[in-house]
N, C-alpha and C positions, 0 to 999 in steps of 0.2 A: 446561472441556470442552475435549475428546478435539483437538487438532489433528491431521494430517497430512498434515508438511514434503514427502514424493512425491511431496506434490502442486497445494504447496505455498500452505500454507494456518501463520497463523503467530495465536499471542491477542493482546492488551494490551486492558490496561482503562479503559475514556475515558467516564466521565460511574457512575464508583461499580460497573462491571459492567466481564462479562465481554464481548469483544467478537469475532468469528472473520471474519479478514484471510484476501481469499484472488489467489494472480497468477490470475487465468482468462485465454481470449482474450480475454475484452472485456474488460477491466481494461485487458488490453499495449495492444489495440486504442485504451483513452482516453486511456492515458499517448501514443500515440505526436500523437495530435491536441492532444491536451494540451496538449506539450511538445514541437512542431513536432516530431516526430524520424518521417522519413521513414523509415522501416525499420527493423526489430529491436536491427540493428547505430550506428544514426544515435540509440536507441533508450538502450545499453544507454553511449555514448561522453554522453549528454546527462544520469543519474541519475548520473554523477562525481560533476557541479559543481552540486548541486541547492540553491537560497534555500530561506529557507521557504514563501516561497509552492508551491512546490513542491511541498514535501514534504507542506503540507497537499494539495493535488493528484495526488502518488499514495498518499495518505493513503486519500480519500475513494475512488479509483478500486479501492482495494486492502480498503477494506470496504463500495464497494458488487458485490465478487465475494465476496466473501463472504457473500452473505444478506442486508444491512444497507441496505437503498431508502430509509429515510431520515437515510444519510451524513454529508452536507451538514451535518442538525440541530444536529450531535453537537458537545459543549463541550470540545474539546481543551486549550484554557488548563490547566487543571490537570494536565497528567497531562504527564510525565519528557518532553520531547527525547530522551533520552537511550532510550529504554522504544519509542517511535515509530518514533529510526529502528531501534537494533535490530528489531523485526516488517518491518519492512519489508524488512532487509535477509536476515531468516531463509522469505518471502519467494520470494525471489527467489533464494537459493541451492541452489531443487529447480533451475536452470535451469543449473547448473555442473557 
């Protein structure tokens, strides 16, 4: 799967299939709400100290941004946590 890093996209294998993550405006809005961050600056601070539950919320928002409507039904148990963190970081690298 080709990803466009300039658009905030990354790829991650989940359930044996490559999935697209994408940092969209909708994903950012979802994260602001889920992480109780009143704006992008607060969200940036909040993202520096993610719990495992937060990581799942972020992953779900980015998967939905990448066109995965059933993101909450995917099993990420067998997915390497470091690979998840790297894919999320790749999505946010486009903001830098």
